[in-house]
N, C-alpha and C positions, 0 to 999 in steps of 0.2 A: 053590702054593696054589690050591685050586679051591673054588668055591661051587656047590652043587647045590640048586636050587629045585624044590619039588614041591607038589602039592596043588591045582592049578588044576582047572577043569572047567566043566561046564554046570549052571546052577542057575536056578530060577525066581525072579522078583522076590520079595523078602521072605525068601529062603532064606539059608543060611550056608555058608561055606567056611573052611577053615583052611590057610593056606600055611606051608610050612616052608623054611628055608634053612640048610644045613649047610656049614660051612667045614672043609676038610681040607687036609693037607699039612704043610709045614715051618713051623708056626706057633709064634711066641713068645707073642703076645697078639693078641686081637681087640679093637679099640677100638670106635668107633661102628659101628652097622649100620643099614641102612635098606631100605625098600621103595619102589620107584618103579613107575610104570605108564605105558604108552604106548598110546593108542587110535589107530585108523587115522586118518591125516591130522593127528594132533596131536603136539605135542612131549611128550617124556618129562617127567613131573612127579613130585615127591616126594609120597608117600602118608603115610609115617610113618617116624620114626627113633628109635633108642634108643642112648643112650650107654653107656659101660662102667659107669657108675654107675647105669644103668637109668633115667636121666631120659629122658622121651619127648617127642616132638613130632609133631603131626598136621596134615594139611591140613584146612582148614575143612570141606571137602566130606565128610570121613569121620569127623569128631569125633562121638563118641557111638555110632558104629556099628562102628568097627574098633578093635581092641586089639593093640598090638605088645608082644611080650615076648621074652625070651631066656633060654637056659640056658647060662650062661657056661662051665660045666664041660664042656659038650659042644660048645661053639662053634656053637650053633644058635640061630636066631631064628625067631619065629613071627608070623603075622598072622592073628588071628581076625576074620573079616569077617561081620558080622550085618546083617540087614535090607538085603540087597543090592539095588541098583537097576540098571536097564539101563545107566545112564550109568557104572557101575563096570566095564563091559565093556572089557577091555584086556589087553595082555600085561604081566604083573607081573614086575619084575626085583628081585633083591636085590643089595645091595652091602655091602661091609665094608671098613673101614679096618684093615688087618692089618699087624702087625709080624712079619715072617718072619726066617729066618736070613740073608737077603740084603738086608734093609732093610724100610722101611715104604712101603706104597702102597695104593691103592684097587683092589679086585677086584670084578668083576661076575659074577653068575650068568647062566645061559642063558635065563631067562625062562620063565614058565608062563602059559598062556592061561586067563583067566577070562571066561566068557560068561554074562551074566544076561539071561534072556528075560522079556519082559513078559507 
């Protein structure tokens, strides 16, 4: 199973970006999925998560600005980021709780850089 994250880039403050994360491989089902981020010198933190039933959870710092969604038929997750701020600058990682042919475990994507200039 692999997770492929994409959509990062450089944007000015107030701008928008949309991240995508696609799961592929020997997948039986994709359970909860989530986006995390890690800024230089800081610990990785949860940004948003979405369950198999599409229940969502957001970090307080992104509520009202970010929207997480998923296309379960395509095993893909999205993060729409609006009104971006310089403090959103980080490497964004996706993860997913996947049931595969060999069992169930958490997988991580490779990370995509988001840079917000002031």
